[in-house]
N, C-alpha and C positions, 0 to 999 in steps of 0.2 A: 572715743570715736575716733582716732586714727588707728586704734587697732584694731576697731571694730571692719574698719573699711579695708585694712590690711587681710584679714580675716575673710572677707566677702572677695576679693582678689585671688586669693590663693584658692579659694574654691571653684570661683569663675575659669581660673588656669588648670583645675587639674579637671573641671567638665570638657574644654576644649582637648584637654591632652586624651580623654577617655574617645569623646568623640568622633576626632580627627587625630590618627594616630600620626609619628614623626614622619612614617614613609610614605604619606600618603598627604592629599591634601583636598576640600572638600570638590573641586574641580575633578579631581581623579576619583574621587567616589561614584560622582554621577554616571560620569564615561563607564566606570565598572558596573554598576549598577544597569547602564542600560544596555549594558554588551550582553547579560544575560535575560533579557527582554525575551519572551518566547509569543511570538505574535502566533495567530490562528492556522494552524496547519492545514496543507493543502489536501486534499482529498485525489488519491489516485486508485484508481478502481480498473480491475481486466477482467473483462467478461471474455469466457473461454470454455473451450473444450479439452476432454483428455487427450484425445488422439488426434487433435488436430496437429501436421507437423510444423506450421506458422505458430502455432500458439506453440509448442512445443521450444521453440527455437529461441521465441522470445523470451522464455519464462527463464529458460539455460545461458542464454548470452547476454539477453541486456537488464532483462528484469533483475536479475542476480544483483546488479550494480548498487539497487539500496541497499543491501547489506555488507555491500564490499566500501563504501562509502559512507559519508557521515548525512546521508541524504534521510534515514528513516526519522531521524531528528524534528524533519520539519514538513512529514505526509501521515496520514491514514491510509493506509494501505488495505486495499480490499480484493478479495479471488472469487469469482462469481464463477463456479464449474456450472455452465449449463450451454450455453453459446448457442447453437443451430438446433438445437435438440427441438422438439416438438410432442406436444403433449393433447393426446386424442382422450378425448373426453367421453364418446359414447364408449368406449371400453375402457377407458380410464390408464392407457398405455403407453408408455414413455418409448418415444422413436428420436434414434441418436444417430447423426450421420455417420459417424463410422463404426454403427453395428452397435451389437450388446453389450460387446465390453466397453467401448466406452459409457455408457450407462452406468455401467458396473463401475466403474473408474471415478467418474462424476459423482457418483455419491459415495466411495471410499473419500474423495479431497474433501463434499461437502462435510462429511464426518470426522475428517481430520479438524480442519476449520474450528469447526462446533467443539470438539472435544480441547484443543489446544489451541483456544481465541490468541494470543501472541501472536503476532505475525512473523515472528523470527524463530516460533516452534513449528506452524503449520508449512508456512513456507519451505524449511528444511526438506520437508517430509515432500512436499508436494513437488520441489525442486529435484530431491531423489528421484521420486518415480519417475518424472517427466525425462531426466536424464537419461534413463533405461532405453528408452523407446518402448515399440510397441508390442513387443513380444512378451508375452509371461505374466500377464496382468495381474494373477494373484499370485503369483511368485514374487514377483517386483516389490508391491506394495509392503509385504512382509518382510522381506528381508531389507527393505527401507527402515522401515517401523523397528525392528530387531540393532540394526546398524546404529539407528539415532536414541534409541531407548526412550521408543514410543510403546507406549502396552497397547499389543495385537487385538487384545481382548476388547479392548473399549471400542475400538473402532468396528470388529468384528460383531459386537452387539450392536452397535449403532446401525449396522447394515442390517445387522437378522433381523431385529426389531421391527423395523417399516422406519424407523425416526429418520435413517437416511435419506429413503424413500422422502419423506415429509419436506427436511431438508431443502431438498433437489427442486420441489415445488415450488418452494418460496423463492428458491434462485431464478425457477424459469417467470414465474410473476414479475420478480425485480427485470428481467432481461423483457422481459415483454413491454414493462411499463416505459422503455427506456425514451427519451424525447429527443433528439431525433431518433427514430428505431435504429437499431443496429444494422449495419449492411453486411459484415462477413467479423469472422472472428480471427487474430484475436482483435477486440473492441475497446480500446484506451480512453477514457475519460479523464480529466483532471477540474476538480470542481464543477463534476456534471457535464463538461464540456466534451464533445467529441474531439480526438485527434484524426478523425479518420487516417488518410495514408501515411502520416506523419506521427504516428504511436512509436517508432523508434527511436524517436527524438524527444521523448516522452520528459528526460532532465530539464531540458531548455523551458519548457512548458511548465511544470513545478518550478522551479527556479523561478520563474517571472510571476508566479501564482502566488509566493510567498513575497511577506513584504520587506523583510529586510535578510536579504540573502547575503550581505557581506560577509556573515561570519561563517558560513557553509561553504565549505572547500570544495566539495563536488560541484559548487555554482560558478567557481570563479572562473573557469575556463569558458563557460557559456555565455553567448550573448547572442540570444535571440530577441528581436525589437520587438514591442508587444502591439504595437501598431500591426506589424509586417505578419505576428501572428494571428491576431484576430483578422487580416485581410484573408489570410491562407483559411482560415477556417469558414468564413463567410463565402469565399471562392467554391471551395469544395462542397459547400452544402448548397449553394444553388447545382452542383453539377451532380448533386444527387448522393454526394459522399463518395464519388468512384475517382 
Protein backbone atom coordinates (compact mmCIF):
# COMPACT_ATOMS: atom_id res chain seq x y z
CA UNK A 1 0.00 0.00 0.00
CA UNK A 2 2.82 2.41 0.94
CA UNK A 3 4.69 1.64 -2.26
CA UNK A 4 1.51 2.22 -4.25
CA UNK A 5 1.00 5.64 -2.63
CA UNK A 6 4.64 6.52 -3.25
CA UNK A 7 4.31 5.60 -6.91
CA UNK A 8 1.15 7.69 -7.25
CA UNK A 9 2.90 10.65 -5.62
CA UNK A 10 5.85 10.36 -7.98
CA UNK A 11 3.58 10.17 -11.02
CA UNK A 12 1.63 13.22 -9.84
CA UNK A 13 4.87 15.14 -9.26
CA UNK A 14 6.09 14.32 -12.76
CA UNK A 15 2.78 15.44 -14.20
CA UNK A 16 2.95 18.79 -12.40
CA UNK A 17 6.55 19.33 -13.56
CA UNK A 18 5.55 18.53 -17.14
CA UNK A 19 2.62 20.95 -17.12
CA UNK A 20 4.33 23.74 -15.16
CA UNK A 21 8.08 23.87 -15.89
CA UNK A 22 10.38 25.10 -13.15
CA UNK A 23 10.83 28.52 -14.77
CA UNK A 24 7.09 29.10 -14.98
CA UNK A 25 3.97 29.17 -12.85
CA UNK A 26 0.25 28.74 -13.56
CA UNK A 27 -0.19 32.51 -13.26
CA UNK A 28 2.64 33.19 -15.70
CA UNK A 29 1.22 30.69 -18.15
CA UNK A 30 -2.17 32.40 -18.09
CA UNK A 31 -0.55 35.80 -18.62
CA UNK A 32 1.53 34.48 -21.49
CA UNK A 33 -1.49 32.88 -23.11
CA UNK A 34 -3.50 36.08 -22.78
CA UNK A 35 -0.70 38.07 -24.38
CA UNK A 36 -1.03 35.98 -27.54
CA UNK A 37 -4.79 36.43 -27.89
CA UNK A 38 -5.74 38.08 -31.16
CA UNK A 39 -9.00 39.97 -31.16
CA UNK A 40 -10.96 40.74 -34.28
CA UNK A 41 -8.92 43.04 -36.48
CA UNK A 42 -10.08 46.54 -37.28
CA UNK A 43 -11.10 47.18 -40.87
CA UNK A 44 -9.25 50.09 -42.51
CA UNK A 45 -10.39 51.07 -46.00
CA UNK A 46 -9.08 53.74 -48.33
CA UNK A 47 -11.28 54.93 -51.20
CA UNK A 48 -9.05 56.84 -53.59
CA UNK A 49 -8.08 57.61 -57.17
CA UNK A 50 -4.64 57.20 -58.69
CA UNK A 51 -3.87 60.78 -59.77
CA UNK A 52 -5.44 62.65 -56.88
CA UNK A 53 -2.62 64.65 -55.22
CA UNK A 54 -4.22 64.36 -51.77
CA UNK A 55 -4.59 60.60 -52.18
CA UNK A 56 -0.99 60.33 -53.30
CA UNK A 57 0.21 62.33 -50.31
CA UNK A 58 -1.83 60.22 -47.90
CA UNK A 59 -0.56 56.93 -49.32
CA UNK A 60 3.08 57.96 -49.48
CA UNK A 61 3.33 59.94 -46.24
CA UNK A 62 0.66 58.49 -43.95
CA UNK A 63 -0.68 55.10 -44.93
CA UNK A 64 2.83 53.72 -45.35
CA UNK A 65 3.15 53.91 -41.54
CA UNK A 66 0.99 50.80 -41.36
CA UNK A 67 3.90 48.89 -42.86
CA UNK A 68 6.63 50.67 -40.90
CA UNK A 69 5.07 49.71 -37.57
CA UNK A 70 3.22 46.74 -36.09
CA UNK A 71 -0.19 48.14 -37.09
CA UNK A 72 -0.66 45.60 -39.86
CA UNK A 73 -1.07 42.95 -37.12
CA UNK A 74 -4.37 44.47 -36.02
CA UNK A 75 -5.99 45.70 -39.24
CA UNK A 76 -7.49 44.38 -42.43
CA UNK A 77 -6.39 46.93 -45.01
CA UNK A 78 -8.40 47.49 -48.18
CA UNK A 79 -7.52 49.82 -51.04
CA UNK A 80 -10.37 50.77 -53.36
CA UNK A 81 -9.20 52.60 -56.52
CA UNK A 82 -12.25 54.38 -57.88
CA UNK A 83 -12.79 57.63 -55.98
CA UNK A 84 -14.82 60.26 -57.83
CA UNK A 85 -14.94 58.40 -61.14
CA UNK A 86 -18.31 57.96 -62.85
CA UNK A 87 -19.76 55.13 -64.90
CA UNK A 88 -21.99 56.30 -67.73
CA UNK A 89 -24.44 53.48 -68.36
CA UNK A 90 -25.78 54.84 -71.66
CA UNK A 91 -22.47 54.37 -73.47
CA UNK A 92 -20.74 52.16 -70.88
CA UNK A 93 -17.81 54.51 -70.42
CA UNK A 94 -15.86 55.44 -67.32
CA UNK A 95 -15.06 59.10 -66.69
CA UNK A 96 -12.30 59.81 -64.19
CA UNK A 97 -11.76 63.11 -62.41
CA UNK A 98 -8.18 63.45 -63.68
CA UNK A 99 -8.69 62.12 -67.16
CA UNK A 100 -7.98 58.91 -69.05
CA UNK A 101 -4.57 58.40 -67.45
CA UNK A 102 -6.26 58.12 -64.09
CA UNK A 103 -8.77 55.58 -65.39
CA UNK A 104 -5.84 53.61 -66.77
CA UNK A 105 -3.88 53.70 -63.51
CA UNK A 106 -6.96 52.93 -61.40
CA UNK A 107 -7.34 49.79 -63.47
CA UNK A 108 -3.66 48.90 -63.11
CA UNK A 109 -4.00 49.30 -59.34
CA UNK A 110 -7.11 47.10 -59.35
CA UNK A 111 -5.24 44.41 -61.27
CA UNK A 112 -2.30 44.48 -58.86
CA UNK A 113 -4.60 44.18 -55.85
CA UNK A 114 -6.33 41.21 -57.42
CA UNK A 115 -3.15 39.44 -58.53
CA UNK A 116 -1.33 39.98 -55.22
CA UNK A 117 -4.06 40.10 -52.54
CA UNK A 118 -1.53 40.28 -49.70
CA UNK A 119 -1.49 44.00 -48.79
CA UNK A 120 2.26 43.84 -48.25
CA UNK A 121 2.63 42.99 -51.94
CA UNK A 122 0.14 45.24 -53.68
CA UNK A 123 0.74 48.20 -51.36
CA UNK A 124 4.45 48.19 -52.23
CA UNK A 125 3.48 48.41 -55.88
CA UNK A 126 0.88 51.14 -55.39
CA UNK A 127 3.20 53.08 -53.10
CA UNK A 128 5.92 52.95 -55.75
CA UNK A 129 3.56 54.16 -58.49
CA UNK A 130 2.10 56.96 -56.36
CA UNK A 131 5.53 58.04 -55.19
CA UNK A 132 6.63 58.71 -58.78
CA UNK A 133 4.12 61.46 -59.43
CA UNK A 134 1.61 61.90 -62.29
CA UNK A 135 3.96 61.81 -65.30
CA UNK A 136 4.69 58.81 -67.52
CA UNK A 137 1.95 56.56 -66.19
CA UNK A 138 2.75 53.53 -68.36
CA UNK A 139 6.50 53.65 -67.82
CA UNK A 140 6.09 54.28 -64.09
CA UNK A 141 4.07 51.18 -63.21
CA UNK A 142 6.24 49.00 -65.41
CA UNK A 143 9.38 50.32 -63.71
CA UNK A 144 7.81 49.67 -60.30
CA UNK A 145 6.81 46.12 -61.19
CA UNK A 146 10.33 45.39 -62.44
CA UNK A 147 11.95 46.92 -59.37
CA UNK A 148 9.71 44.90 -57.04
CA UNK A 149 10.00 41.66 -59.02
CA UNK A 150 6.29 41.61 -59.86
CA UNK A 151 5.50 40.10 -63.24
CA UNK A 152 4.47 42.83 -65.69
CA UNK A 153 2.77 40.31 -67.94
CA UNK A 154 0.25 39.39 -65.25
CA UNK A 155 -0.78 43.03 -64.88
CA UNK A 156 -0.81 43.67 -68.62
CA UNK A 157 -2.91 40.55 -69.30
CA UNK A 158 -5.34 41.63 -66.59
CA UNK A 159 -5.71 45.04 -68.23
CA UNK A 160 -5.75 43.92 -71.89
CA UNK A 161 -8.25 41.12 -71.26
CA UNK A 162 -10.81 43.53 -69.84
CA UNK A 163 -10.77 41.81 -66.47
CA UNK A 164 -9.23 44.90 -64.89
CA UNK A 165 -12.22 46.92 -66.05
CA UNK A 166 -14.57 44.41 -64.38
CA UNK A 167 -12.58 44.74 -61.16
CA UNK A 168 -12.79 48.51 -61.42
CA UNK A 169 -16.57 48.44 -61.86
CA UNK A 170 -16.85 46.29 -58.73
CA UNK A 171 -14.99 49.01 -56.88
CA UNK A 172 -17.38 51.52 -58.42
CA UNK A 173 -20.34 49.65 -56.96
CA UNK A 174 -18.69 49.39 -53.56
CA UNK A 175 -17.88 53.10 -53.54
CA UNK A 176 -21.37 54.06 -54.66
CA UNK A 177 -22.86 51.89 -51.90
CA UNK A 178 -20.99 53.66 -49.12
CA UNK A 179 -23.22 54.90 -46.32
CA UNK A 180 -22.89 57.73 -45.75
CA UNK A 181 -21.82 58.62 -49.28
CA UNK A 182 -18.26 59.75 -49.73
CA UNK A 183 -17.84 63.49 -50.11
CA UNK A 184 -14.29 63.64 -51.40
CA UNK A 185 -11.10 61.62 -51.66
CA UNK A 186 -9.16 60.28 -49.95
CA UNK A 187 -12.12 58.79 -48.05
CA UNK A 188 -10.99 56.66 -45.12
CA UNK A 189 -13.16 54.40 -43.00
CA UNK A 190 -12.47 52.35 -39.87
CA UNK A 191 -14.93 49.51 -39.35
CA UNK A 192 -17.05 51.12 -42.09
CA UNK A 193 -17.26 54.44 -40.23
CA UNK A 194 -15.90 57.44 -42.16
CA UNK A 195 -13.23 59.57 -40.54
CA UNK A 196 -14.10 62.62 -42.62
CA UNK A 197 -11.43 65.31 -42.26
CA UNK A 198 -9.70 63.32 -39.51
CA UNK A 199 -8.47 60.69 -41.95
CA UNK A 200 -4.82 61.59 -41.38
CA UNK A 201 -5.30 60.55 -37.74
CA UNK A 202 -6.44 57.09 -38.78
CA UNK A 203 -3.95 55.38 -36.45
CA UNK A 204 -5.71 56.73 -33.36
CA UNK A 205 -9.08 55.50 -34.65
CA UNK A 206 -7.69 52.08 -35.54
CA UNK A 207 -6.16 51.74 -32.08
CA UNK A 208 -9.45 52.70 -30.42
CA UNK A 209 -11.28 50.16 -32.57
CA UNK A 210 -9.04 47.30 -31.45
CA UNK A 211 -9.90 45.72 -28.10
CA UNK A 212 -6.41 44.93 -26.84
CA UNK A 213 -4.10 47.66 -28.05
CA UNK A 214 -1.81 47.42 -25.02
CA UNK A 215 0.62 45.15 -26.88
CA UNK A 216 0.59 47.23 -30.11
CA UNK A 217 3.60 49.53 -30.06
CA UNK A 218 2.14 51.90 -32.64
CA UNK A 219 -0.84 52.49 -30.33
CA UNK A 220 1.08 53.28 -27.16
CA UNK A 221 1.59 56.94 -28.04
CA UNK A 222 -1.95 57.41 -29.31
CA UNK A 223 -4.64 58.68 -26.96
CA UNK A 224 -7.84 59.63 -28.76
CA UNK A 225 -10.74 59.35 -26.33
CA UNK A 226 -13.50 57.13 -27.72
CA UNK A 227 -16.23 59.54 -26.60
CA UNK A 228 -14.49 62.47 -28.25
CA UNK A 229 -14.05 60.35 -31.37
CA UNK A 230 -17.79 59.58 -31.62
CA UNK A 231 -18.67 63.19 -30.91
CA UNK A 232 -16.33 64.45 -33.62
CA UNK A 233 -17.72 62.01 -36.20
CA UNK A 234 -21.30 62.86 -35.24
CA UNK A 235 -20.61 66.59 -35.53
CA UNK A 236 -19.02 66.21 -38.96
CA UNK A 237 -21.90 64.02 -40.06
CA UNK A 238 -24.41 66.71 -39.16
CA UNK A 239 -22.33 69.22 -41.08
CA UNK A 240 -22.45 67.10 -44.19
CA UNK A 241 -18.98 65.63 -43.64
CA UNK A 242 -17.19 68.86 -44.59
